[in-house]
C-alpha angles and dihedrals in degrees: 000000000000114000115228130200128192111212118204115196101020092166091063128084094252099043092045093053093043090055091053093047094049094047092052089056091053098257120149110242130217113189116203130209107199092196092066111010135089106237096202091051092045092051095049109120098001123133098208137025118201108209099213097149107125118159120199116287096257092056097049096097094052101038112027100073094053094044089053093049089053093051092046093050092049092047092051091051094047100034090231125154114243121224111209125190109221127199135192096255092098094069103062133209096294096055120117118269094251112063114208131174087261097052108121118252102234105148112142102185121098096255093049094047092050091054092045090053090044092056095042091053089059093042091054094042099080088228113130105252133181114199118193111190122204144160128247115328129246105206132194093224135044098270104155099265126142093259098054102029098044118004104044096026092104096037093115087058090057104262147067128227108227120198096217144018107322095229102053116105115243132187116246132178126197102227099220090050092047091051093046089055092048092052090051089051089049089054089056096044093118089062097045129089120263090263116028123183120179135159127243105221098203112157132326106213136163121213091254092053090051091050093048092050091051093045096242138107124265116245131175128253116234113236096183096092090055091046091052092047098044095090090062105022114065092195090061090052090054092046092050089048090062096043093105090075088071092054097040116082109229143162136178123247105220100176094113091054092048089055091055094040106029092161097052110124115197124214111263109265095238090055092048093051093047092051091045091049092046091082089069099035096051112004091183090063106056116178107230102177147347107314096354134107134172 
């Protein structure tokens, strides 16, 4: 029987990479346009739904709850398993340095609370859900993440702009690897609990280690423009709200995922950083997948 996955948010970095990963494993893809399509109809008969809808930060409070309800309703009707990308916002600034699947969710800021509520909605829904939690993404295209928009933007000039102290460890995930692992989890969905939450270890890197790997010096990002814009620009307020993550040492405990996927081999960190930085070194040669450039 062919396996079918419905991708929500294929224009975003997560949905795009998930589509590539599923296609490589022989899955049939359905891409959904929420401005025109009927979600219940699109989800009919699919095995897996990738929840890749992620509005801009400043619209989370208004839009996320309804988007989550729509996905849950469609999954209940179709019987599909939902794949949910998790982040580290749920833990809060007072969490321990090592984030495990059992670390309490005690964030008290708006962004963290919204993510806590989102995960709880799926946990309570009865819909089979697989949540894979990771740190900041390293993408293979310029997709508006911290690494390509801020940190590696000046790499061709011989430096990076790091948003926090350059010696503090920070959790990173190479997006093609993360999506490969997610597909592998989806293929084992029938052996997993109704709600499965595991962490993707990825890489733990400081700003200085990133700079050293790329052969450049480590500079510091200037937060002052965002601070000045925050009274009139909602996005700036949300970015400042999460600034603590650049000052808080943290790493992902990936033991649970290794137990489920013992044969998973990640991309070497130097290679992942080089591919992610390439969008700012040579924008005409964007790495689109492991071993491929255009």
